[in-house]
N, C-alpha and C positions, 0 to 999 in steps of 0.2 A: 850630132849622133854618136853613140857609144857602140864600139864593137867589143863583145865580151866573149871570151873563150873558156870552154868548160871541158874537163877531160870527158864527162859523161853525164847522163841525166835523163830524167822522166819528162818525156814529150808527148804530150797527150797521153795516150794509153801504152805507148811504147818506150823502150829502153833505148838510147842511141848513145854513141861515142863521137868524140872531137866535134863539139858543138860550138856554133858562132851565133850569137844573137845580136841583131842589130836594134839598139833601142833608140827611139827619137827623142827630141827634146821634151814632148810631152809625156814621156814615161811610158809609152806603149811600144811593144815589140812589132817592129816594122818588117824585118826579115829573119827567117830562122834557117839555118843551114846545119846538116850533119855530114859527119866523115870529112870536116875540113881541118888541115893541120894549120895550125897558128903560126903566124910569122916568128922568127927567131927574135927572143929578147921580149916578147909580149907575155903578159902574165897569163897563166893558165890556171882557172879556179877549178876546185875538186868538183864531187858530183852535186848536180843541181837538182832542186825539187821546186815545185809550185809552192809559193807560200800559203800558210793555212790561216783561213779566216776563223777568228774566234766569234761565233755567232751570239754568245750570252755572257753578258759581263754585268755585275753590280760593283762598280769600281770601289765604293767605299768599304765594301765588306772584306777587302783585302786586309784592311787595318784591324778586322774583327776576327781573322781567320784563327784558329788555334785557342780561341779565348773562351770557348763554350765546350771544352772537353772533359768538364768535371762531371762527376755523378753525385746526383742530390737524390734525396728521398722523393719517391712519386714519379710523375710522367718524365720521361727522358726520350724525346722524339722530335720531330719537325717542329712541332707547335711550341715546346719549350724553348727550343733554339731560336725560334722566332721572336718569342718574347724578350730573350737576351739580346737580340739583334736589334730590336726597337730601342732599348735602353741605350745601346752603344750608338744608336743613329741620331740621338738627341744631341749628342756632342758635334755634330757635323755642320760646317758652315761652309761658305763657298772656297775660301782660302784653303781650307783643311782637304776638301774634295779635290783641290787641284794638285795639292801635293802628293796625296795618296795615288790619284790617277796618274800623275806624272811617273812616279816609281813603278807603278804597276804596268804601265804600257811600254817601259822600258823592260821589264822582266818578260813581257809577252814578246817583244821583239826578239829578244836574246833566245827564246824558246821556240822561235820559228812561226809565231802569230804575226802576221803582215797586216790584218785589218781587225777591227773589233766592232760588235754590236753592243753598244752600251745601252742596255735596258734601264733607264735612268727614272726612278720613281721618287728620289730625295729631292723634292721641290719646295719645302717649307712652306707651304699652303699660300703665300702671297705671290702675286705675278711677277713683281719685281725680284724678288728672291729666286724665285723659280727660273727667271732668266739668268740670274746671276750663277745659279748652280751650273745651268747648262754651258755658260760660257766657259766655267772652270774646266769642265770636262774637254770642250772644243780646244781651249787653249793648252792643255795637257796632250792632247793629240797632235797639234800643230808643233809643240816643241819637241817631241819625241819622233816624230816622223810617221807614226802608224796611221793607217787610213781608218776614219772613223764612219760607221753608220750610227746616228744618234736617234735612239728610241725613246723619247719622252713618253712616260707612261700616263695613260689615263686610269685614275683610281677614284672611285667615288663612294664605295659602301664596303662594310667589313664582312658582309656575308649574304647569301642568297635572301631573296625576299626584301632587299632594300634596307637592310639593317645599317644603321649609323655607325661611321667609322669610330673605333676607339681612339684612346689619347694617342697611343703610340703610332696609329696611323695618320693622324692628322697632318704631319708634314707632307705627305703623299698627295693630298686632295686637289682636285680641280673640278669645276663645273664644266658644262658643254662649251660655254661661251669662251671661258677664260682658257680652256685646253684649246680651241681653235685659235684664239688669239695667241698663244705661246708657239703654236705650229707656224703661224705666218711670220712671226718675228724671228724665229729661227732659220727660215728656209733660206733668206739670202746669206746668211751666216756659214752656210754648209756647202761649199763649192769645191771644185777640184777632186781631189781624192776623198771627200767626206760626202756623205748622203744623209739624208733626213728620212725617217720611217715613221710609222704609227705603232702604238703599242698599248694593248689592253693588259691591265695587269693579270686578271683572271675573270671568270665567270662569277666568283664570289664578290668581286670587285667592281664590277661593271654591270649595271641592271641591263635587261634585254633593250630597252628603249635607248640605251647610251651608244649602241654600235654604230647605227647609221649615221648619226651627226658627226661622229669623229672620222668614219670613212669618207664621208662628203668633203669634210674639210681638209683631208690630206689630198684627195683626188683633184680637188682645185688647185693644189700646189703641184703635184705629180701623181698621175693615174697608175704610174708602175712603182711607187714607193712600196718598200716592204712593209709587212704587216706582222706583228709577233703577239703571242699571248701565252701565259703560263696556263697549262691545263692539265687535268688528272693527274698531278703530281703525288696525291696523297690519297690513300682508300676513304679517308674521312671527307675529302672533297667530292668524289664519286657518290659516297651515300648521301650527303647533302643536296646534290643535285638531283639525284633521283627523287629524293623527299619533297624538294621545292618544284621540279618541273616534271617529273615522271620520266625523264631522260637522262642518260649518263651524259658526262661533260662534252666529249667528243662528238657523240651522238647528237647532242643538242645544237652544238656549234655548226655541224655539217648540214643540218636540216634547216636553221634559222638563219645562217649567213652565207654570203656567196664567197665560200672559200675556194680560193684557187692557188695558183703556183707562186702568188705574191707572199702567202702566209708561211709562218714558221710556227709550229707547235712545240712550245718549249716544254720538254719532260715527256708529256703524253704517256707516263710510265702505265698507267692502269688503263688499257684499252682493250677491247674484246676483238675478235676477228673482224666483225663487221666494221667497227671503228678503224683499224688499222688498214683493212682493204680500202676503206672510203678515202682516208689519207693519201695512200698511194695512187689511186685512181685520179684524186684532185691535183696531184703533182705537188703537193706542200712538201715542206721540209721537216722532218722531225728534228728538233734542236735538242740533242742529247747532251748531257752534263754528267758523265758516269762517276767522277770524283766526288762532285758535289752529292749526287744523287745516293752514292755509298755513305757518305759522311752523315747524310740526314736520315739513312734508313728508309729511303722512298721505296725501293724496289728496283725491279730488273724489266726494262723495256722489251718487248717479243721481238727483237732485232732481227733474228734469224729469219722468221716467217715474213716479217715486213719488207726486208730487203730482198728476199726470193721473189715476192710480189712486184719487185721494181720500185720500191720504196726509196725515197731520197732522204739524206741524213746529212748533218754537220754536226761539230762538237763545240762545246764551250765550256768556259772554266768557271762560270756562274759565281759561286761564293768565294773563289780563289782559295780554297783550301789546298790547291795545287795549281800551279801555272806550268803546264806541260802538255801539249797537244798529243804527244806520243803517250803520256799515262792515261790520256782520256781514251785514246783508241785501244790502247793495251787492255784497259779495264773492261771496256765495251766487249772487245772479244773474250777475254778472260771469264766474264760473268756469264757469258753464253756457254763456254767450255764446262764451267763448274756446273751449270744447271743440266747440262746434257750429258755430261761426262764423255766428252768428244773433244776432237782438236780440229783446228782450222774451219771453224764453223760458219763464220760470216762470208768468206769468199766463195762465190759459186765456182761450178766446174770449170766455167770459161775464164774466170777471174785469177786462177792459179795462185799467185803469191798474195798471202794474207796481208802483211804489212803494206805492201805496194797497193793493194785493193783498198784497203782502210784510208790510206793518206790521200789516194786519188779521188776516192768517193767523197770523203769528207771535205776536201778543198772545192770540189764542184758544188757540192749541197750548200757548203757555207756561202760560198760567193752568191748562188741563188738566193739564200735567206738574207743576205745583207745588201743585195742589189749592187755588189761590186762587180767590175769587169775584170775578175781575176778567176782563180781556181784551177787554172792550167797554163803550161808554157806553150802558147801558141800564137801566130800572127794576129794582131789586134787586140790582144789582151795586154793588160798592163802587166810591166816588169815587176812582179812582186816575186822574188826569188829566195829561196834558202840554200844555201852552199854548205855542203859538209866537208869536214876535214878528212880526206881520203886515207889518210895515215892513222887514224884512230884505230884503238885496238878493236872496237866492235866490228870493224869491216875487214879483219884479217881472215884471208880465205874466202871472202864474199866477191861474188861478181854479179853484174846486171842487177836483175830485180831482188836479188837476195841482200843487196846493200840497203834497200828500203826496209826489207823484212827485218833485217838487223837493227837499223836506225829505230824502227818503231817498237820493237819487241823487245830490245836487250836492256832497256833501262840506262841508268846513269853510267859514266859521265856524259854530259852533254856534248855531242860531237859537231854541232853547229859552228862554223868559222865566221860566216859572212851573211848578212841579210840585207836584200835590198826592196824598197818599197817605190814604185812608180818611178824607177829608174835612178833613184838616190840610195847609195850605201848608208844604212843607219846603224849596222853592226859590222865592224873589222876586227878581225882578229878575236872573235868572240866578245867583244867590248863595245857598248855604246858610249859615245862621247860624253854624255851627260850623267853617267850612271853613278859616279862618285859623289857628286853634289846632289843628285836627286835622292839616293839612298840615305846620305846623311841627314838631309832635310826631313825624309820620312821618319826616321828613327825619331828624330827630335820631338816631331810632332806626335806621334803614337806614345811616346814615353810621357809626354805632356798630357794627353787625354787620359791615360792609365792613371796618372796622378790625380786628375779631377774626379775620376770615376772611383777612386778608392775609398771603400767604405760605403759606397751606395749600394743599395739593394736592387737588383734587376727586377 
């Protein structure tokens, strides 16, 4: 049993002072006290917040971030970026994925992400290689200490109407039987702080008949396993779905699949009122990735209306153009402010502090989306904690909930000093024990890939 003392922090919806947490050997919070003075000589940590789940990650894309920011004649949008990404993905192998994911997960932990949903579609076509790719991700999570919800992706077609996959998509493919086999092989490997979930790449990539076999396969393993899907990210996808089915993407999904609170709809950028109300009524989580969505020119999700209707959300770093939960939340809020020319848009009248509302809500929504027993500091929850440096300049003059507002909205430098996952300190004094070795290995790997790609035409 650990007894941990904090000067103050966010406990549920409330700000409390002089906190003592009793953390059991299983990493769960067994007792929580506020207004308790620490014994003399015991370390008192700074302000404490619940760790943030990162609900959407493509780990290998971290090594590609920033490499597609050049202007070329003709089309420059999501689809041109995707073509360049496919070219990069051809150079991935299990050993490379492990190196990239290890460095990435350390970056996430230092940024306050304590769990991650790995939307993993880089299978390399063959079952044995697919297992090796997943094992690389799991090993990286084990070595760094982050909690993993592993989401192997079902990917079968390149577009609506069952169009065959193109050359760049072939490393992602599984048929129904091979996919079910992969889920069953992975299930016993994901225990403790790790979870297995189900993932459909998109309506483009999975025919209508592919949904139920996959859902039945995961239900036989875990009937409460999370289910994720990319959806309505681009207007071209909406137009193609309308042409193929007569329905908009989210409209089709809600009408044809039993969507409930297990589901996380990634992006859902281009939804109309009936669709976002349907999402809110079903209790799904909108998986928002504002830095990636901005980088790719996707558009802006109608977050203000959706949240006012009780819609749940979480954030992810997706393509990892940025690895900072605060930046995701800040851009989410600022996008709404720019669109409406107003301030403090997303926090409702009863929620008050914008930064606190965003962090608290995204932590709860992300926990739901990943099926992780986290999201708030409460008895029975796992001790995933983010500790701030109370002496950081961002917090000068701030008190109570203003501390979270300043943390989320003031930007760099990073004032996170310690991070705990399941009762284990994984970041101390702003540093992860493995970061020097992991980052050096990452640099060597990426430089080697760049050398191989030099002169290639995407």
